[in-house]
Each structure stands twice: as structure tokens, then as C-alpha cells.
N, C-alpha and C positions, 0 to 999 in steps of 0.2 A: 459692235464696239470698236472704236477709234482709237486704234493698235498703236498709233504714235504718240497720241497724246497718251494714252497708260505709259509708253516706253518714254518719254522725253520729261513726263510729272515725273516720275520715280528718279530719273537720272538726276534733275534740277534737284531732288531730295538730298541726295547724296554729294555732289559734286560740289568737289574744293578747289578755288582759283591757283590755276595753274596744274592741275595733275593731271593725269590721262585717263581715257576711257579703253581699256582694255578687253577685247573681245576672246572669248575662249572659243577654237573656230573650229569645230569638227567635219562643217559641209552639211549635217544635218538639217533638216528643213527651219530647226526651232534657231540654231543659230546663224542660217542662211537669212533667215528673215530678219534676227536683226541685225545683220550687216547691212542691209537695205535700209532697216531705220537710223543704223548707227552714220551710214554716209549722211542721211539727210540733218541727222542732228549737228555732225559736226559740220556742215554746211550752216548751218544758220544758229550755230556757237561759237564757231572758231575754235573747237576743244582738240587736242591732242588724240590722237587716235592709233591704236595700234592690234591687229588679228593675229593670233595664236595659233596654230594650228598643231596639234600634237598628233606623233605618226608612232602606234603602239606597235606595227608590225604583226597585228596579229589576223589579218588579212590579207588575201591573195591581191583586192583592191586599193590596199593601201594607200601605195605610190601612186595609183591614179588619184586616188580624192585627194591626196597634198597637191598634186599638179593643178586639181578643178580648184581646189581653194585660193591656191595659188591666183590664178585668173581672174576668179570672182572679185580678191580683194584690190587686184591691179586696175580693175574696172572699175570699182569705186573708189580708186584713190586711196585707199587706205594703206599703211605699212602693213606688211605681212611677213611674220619669221614663223620658221617649222622645227619643231625640237623632235627631234627622233630620242626613243626612250626603249630600253630594255627590261623585261619585267622577270622578276625573282620571287618564285611563288616560293613560300617559306610557310605551307602553315596556314595559308590564305587562299581564298575562292581568288578564281580568274577577276572576277570584276572585283573585289577589292583591291588585288593588285594593281589592275590599271585604274582604278579610281585614285590611288595614290601615287602613282607615277606620274599620272596625269597632272596633278595639284604641285607637284614638286617642280615637275617642268613650267609649270604654268607661273609659279613663284618668282622662279629667275627673270623673270620680265616685268616684276611689279617694282614700283618706285614708292617711295611713304604717301600715302594720300589718293593712290590712285586707285580707281574703282575697276575690278575684275565683273564683266559682263556672263554670267551664266544662263543658258537657255532653257530652263528647267520651266514647267508649265502647272496647270492644275491638273493634268493629269497624271503628273510626273507626283506630286503632291499627293494624289489617292494613293498611288502604288506603296509610296514612301509609309503613308500612314498605315495602309493592311500591315505592309511587312512588318513592320513595328508590333503592331497587335499581334501578329504571328508569335513572334518573340517574347511577346508577356512583356512589354515594354510598360513602363511607367509614365508619368506625366513628360517627362524630359524627352523619352523618344518618340511619343505620340505629338509632340511639339512640331516634328517635321522639319520641312525647311521651313527658316526666315527670308525674309522679301531682303532683308541686309545683314551682313553678319563681316566681324575683324577678323582678317588674314595676315598676319604678320602685321606689318604698319599699313595695308594696304585695305579696301572692304571689298569684300563680293555682294554683288548685287543680283536680282533676280527679277529683274524688271514685265517678263512675262508670268510667274507666278500665277497670278488669278485668271490668265487666259487661257480657254482650252485648246488642246491640239488640232483639233476641227476648226476653229477660227484662225489658227494660225496657216495652215494648210490652205484656206481659205483666202488669206493673204498673198500668201505665194503663188497662188493662181492666179487672183486679180493682177496681181504684178508679173507676169511672165518669169517667174523664180524658178529657174531648176536647183535640186539639191542632189546628195548623194544620199542613198539607203544602206545600212550597215545590215548586209543579209544574217547578221548577229541578234538582231532585233526582233525575228519570228521563229528565233531559237527558245521554246517554253519550258526546255530541260532548266534554263534560268527563271529562278524566281520571280524577278520582276518580270520577267516578259509572257511568264505563266497568267500574273494577275494581269498585265496590262492586255491579253488577250482572248482569254476566260473569265475574268472577275469583273472587270470595271465595267465591260458591256453590258453584263447582267443589272447590274445595282445604276448605272445611270437610265439605262432603260426603264426599269423600273421607278427609279427617284431620279428625273432629270435635274434635278439640282441639288445631286448628292457631292459634287466636285464643292460648291459653294458650303455645303453642312460640313464638308472633313476640314476644309480650309479654316471654318469657325471654330470647331472645335481644336484643331490644333494650334491657333491663337491664343483660344481659352487657356489650352494645357502651358505656352508657352508664358502667357501671365502670370498665370500659378507659379510657375517656377521660379520668373522673375523674383516675385513677392516675397516665397520661400528665402532666395540666396538674399535679397537685399536685408531681409530680419536675419538671418544669421551671419551678414558678413562682420560684426563687430566681434562676434566671437569667432568667427577663423581668426581673423587680425590680431587677438588678445594669445592665439595659440601657435601662430608663425613664428618664426625666426627669421634673422636678415639672412641667413643661408637657405630659405626654403622650405627647410626643415618642421613640425607638427608638433607640440608640445603634449605628448600623451597624458601628463596628470591633466592638462586645462580640457581637453576634450575628453576627458574620462568622468566629469563635473556633468555635464550633459544627459540627457537622456538618449536612450539606444536609438530613437528615430532621429535626435537632432548630429548626435556622433558619425552615425552614418552618411548624413546628408554632409556634412561638414569635410570627412572624409574625400566623400566625390569630389567638393570644390576643390579640395588642395590637389586631388589627382587632374583637374579640369586645370588648374593654373600651371602645372609642371608637362599639360599636352598629352597626356596617358589616356590613353583610351579605355572608358569604363568598364569596370570588372563587371563581371556577374557578380548576383547576390551571396556564391557561395565566396567567390574571393574575397569578396569585401569584409565578409563575416571571418575569413581566415586573418584578413590583414588585422583585424581586434584582438582575435584570442591568439592565433599562433606565433604572432609577429609583437604587437605592443605588450599582450599579456604573457610573453614566454618570460620562462626563470632570470631571475637577474644575470646570472653568470651566462645564459645563453648566447648565442650570434646567430637570431633569426634571419633567415631571408627566404622571402615569397617573392616566386617567377612569377610576373606577369607576360605578355606575349611583348612589349616593348620596355619593360624595366623589370625592376627587383625593387622590392620595397624591404627596407631595414631598418633596423634601430641602432640606435648610439645615444648613450647618456641621456635615456629616459625621450627621446625623441623619434619620429620616424620620418625617414628619408626614403626619396624616390633617387632610384641610382638609375640611369640608363647604362645600355648595355655598350660598353668602349672597347676599343683595343690595349692592348698591352703595349705600354710606351717607357717602361722601363728602361731600356736600353739607348733611348735615343738620347743625344748630344749633340751640341751645334755650338761653333764658338759667337762670341756676343762681344760688339764693339759700339765704343760712346757713339750715342745719338741715331745709333741704327734698331730699325725694327727688326725681331727675330717672330716668326708666324711657327708654331707650336702645333704641336702631331694631334692628329685624331681630334678636332674640333675644341682645341683648349684654348685657343684666342692668340694673342700675342704678347710678347715682351718686349721691352725696353730699356736701355738703363741710359738717362738725359741728363743734363749736365741740370742745374738750377739752383737759383740761390736757397733756395727753399725747402731742399733735401734732407734726408736723412742718411746719407751713405758719403764716405770721404774719395774724393776722386784721386788723391795721391796715393791711400791706400792702395787701390784697385788697380792703377797703372802698376803694381811692382810684377806682377806675373799673367799670363795669357788668361781673360775670360771663357767662359762656356757655360752654358747649359745645361741642365742631365735632369732626369727624373728619380734616377735611384739612390736610397738614402741608405742601401747598404753598405754598414761597415764606418759609414762616416761621423762624425763628432761634430759640435758646434758651442759656443760660450756664447747665447744671447745677450745682446746689453741688457743689464739691469738685474741681470743673474749672478749668481757667486761662484759657480763653476761650472766645468765645461762639461754637456751630456751626447751620449749616443744621439742621435736624431730621432730612433726610434722611441728611446722616451722623453724626448722631447714631444715628439707629435701626442704621446699619450698624456702629457701633462698640459699640452696646451687645449686638446680636446678634440684633435684631430680625427675623425673616423678613418678607422682602418682601409677603407677600399679609396679614399682621397690621398692616401701617403705617397703613392707613387704617381702621383697626377698634381703634385704641388711642384713648381720649377725649383729648381735650387741652383743659385747663384755661385757657381765657384770660381775662385781666382788661386791659378796655379793647382794645388794640391788640398786647397782652404775651404770649408763654409764662407760664403761671404752673405748668405742672408738667403731665406725663402720667402719667396715672393708671398705678400700678401700676409705674411706670420711673423717672422723677425730678424734681425740683424744682428749678426755676430760683433762682440765689443769692439775688434780690431780694427772692423770695416766702418765704424759710425762716425758720422758727420754731416756737413751742412750743404755741400756743392753739386750732391749727385741723388737723382731718384730712380728707384726701379719700380716701373708701373707693367701691370699686369691687366691687360684687359682680357677678358674670356668673354666678350661678343662673338667670336665668329663662329 
């Protein structure tokens, strides 16, 4: 098989003008071969390239691997950058922590429309398929790894996914390429390595085309999943609110199977790891259907599922920012704490705040509503912020994460919610961008 033809055909399939091709460069045989293929592709197509090496610090050889990868990238005349990561293992396996840290590090070097090349091959697909089978996964888990998938504003590409490790090693030997060998790859205590060294050889020895069969089954499962989600998308859209919450009454009208899938699709939109079947059942029975006066919470590994006013919410784990405060000046942007975005008070002839009123005392931003009152424009009287949050339907866990614009000791506005009548006007605008 012509590896370069396969590689270049897949890159061409997803390449967008002016985007970069970024290689996840571990130095193993897969990424080492891709570096060689990428150098040729760059020369023939004049694309911008970058090789990113992630240093996990798990091996005493890690520094040598970094230096070797840098040397190979320089020889190929491809820009190189190294990322050092520290693993925090909290209820996760070492493999999972390393993978999450690796992808987080890679994401820091990706721009919109970039292609991130990952060196996984058909033998890896067998391992992924069998691991999913061991876990009792359904069609989604058995879909295995896709040739391409979104990753933020970029796209992950696996150009070697239908190529065997044997073919990749033959290419490396034929072209005189050296590569690094991670000693942990021989440790059969890890499930993936156990399959690689003990199970896959038996299966492919008995059935030489087993890898192709696994790829075909994975593709069929993926197609089935895509079709199911296409058929349910309108129902999900009908249940979704602008804030990403899910209407309990709407999904309650669907069948049990449809409802479970709709909840899974909703969680996927929020980038929450798929819960077990038991947790999925609890989301409905213990959160959605809890008593009317209850405040149910279900803790998942990376988020909470909560209910408020007939809707389900995904609540990511956050820091307490209620004691944070900072001064604010006209036309200057303030970065808010704990990934809450940024805030700017901007002059605008189409605004809804009064610049003159705001200039009567120092301005600051804070998050603690305790003891504060306000009189929203259009309302009859002043009320405590606690009561106003209830009236405006703000979930309890969001009430200390909404930026409060203070003018001296007076509440001028709650970003995204209301303006106090004393500060209404037409020449200022309060902008809260939550995208950070």
C-alpha cells in the first residue's frame, strides 16, 4: 500500500485554505512516519506545518525523547514546539489522565480550521473496539475512532487509521527512519497493552482480515449513531433553551429509549463524559422527577446535573468567586475569574446605560449579592437581589457568578439581567462575553 497516497488523499479531504497542519509528535513509529510524510506533503503543497511534542515526565527517558523529536523536526524543516505537562490523578487511570493532559496541551497550539494529525492505525482501532466491547458499550462506543472529528475549532485527522502497524514499520525501515520506543508499551498491566500483545496477534493470526472487519463494524455503528441522532435532533432542539438547559416536560413526552438518547445528546453538547446506564437512569428518576420542592443534585465525574424551574442543567465544577472584585473603567476590558469571560463598559450611541450617572462614583465589578438591593427599570420598587434573582428565574448556583456592576455603593446593573432605573440611558453598554 502506498502510504503517502493514503496520507495525502485524507489530508486533501479535510484541508481548508490557509489552515495549518499540526502533528501530534510523540516520536513513536506512527508519528515518526507521519513527520516524514508531512514533510513531503508540505514541500508539494506549500502548507504551514507544526510538530507538537508533549512531555509527560512519566519516563526517565522523556527528556531524551523530547530532544530526539526536536532534532527530527529540524531535519525535516518543520517548526517544533514542546509542551511539558503535570498529571493530576484524581479518580482516573494513569492512561486517561495522560490522554486528557496531552489533548489539552495540543489544543493550545490549534487555530480555527487547523488539522491535528494523530498517528493511530488499524491495530489501535482493534484495541479500541475490544476495550469498548469489554466495557459493554453500545453502538456509540463500538464506533471506535473516526477518521476525522471536530476538536474545538480545529479537526482531528487520523490519516493512518486503515493502515496496519506492520505496514508503518515497513515504511520506516525502508526509509531509514529511527523512532523512540516507550517502555510502558510492553507493560501488560495496562488493558490496551494486554490486548496488543496477547489478544490481537491471536485474532489476526487466525483471521488475517480481522482489522478490516473491525473497521467495517465500527463504521456501521458510527453510521447508525449518526442516523439516530439526525432523527432525534428536532426533538432535542424543541427541548433546549438558549442557556443550554433541557425541558423536562418536553422530553418526558418521548419514549424511554428516546428520552435516554436525548439526555445523552444533551450531555454530549456540554462535552460531559457519557454516564453509565445507572447514572443515566438517576438523572431522570432522581433529578428530573424529584419532588417539586426538592433541590436535587447528581454528581458526575466532571459536572453536576441539577434541576431548576422544570429544566435540567449541566453545572460544571467551579471555584467560589463571590469575594472577587475589581475596578472598572470606561472602554477597558476586565477579565473575570474562573473562566467567567470578560466584561466591558463601552460608550455606544445605541446603549442602555447613562454615562453621566455612572461617572458619579467609582465603578467596580463584584459577584457577591449579599445585602444588596436594586430597582430594575420598569419595575415598581426596589428589592433585595436575592428576591430579584428568584423573580428573574436565575438558578441558585448562578447567582454568585453573575457580574454585578457597582457605582459607589449602588447596584447599577447585573450583566445580562437588568439595569437599575437610576442608571438607564442611551450612551453606554455593558458587554459580558462568556467565551473565555
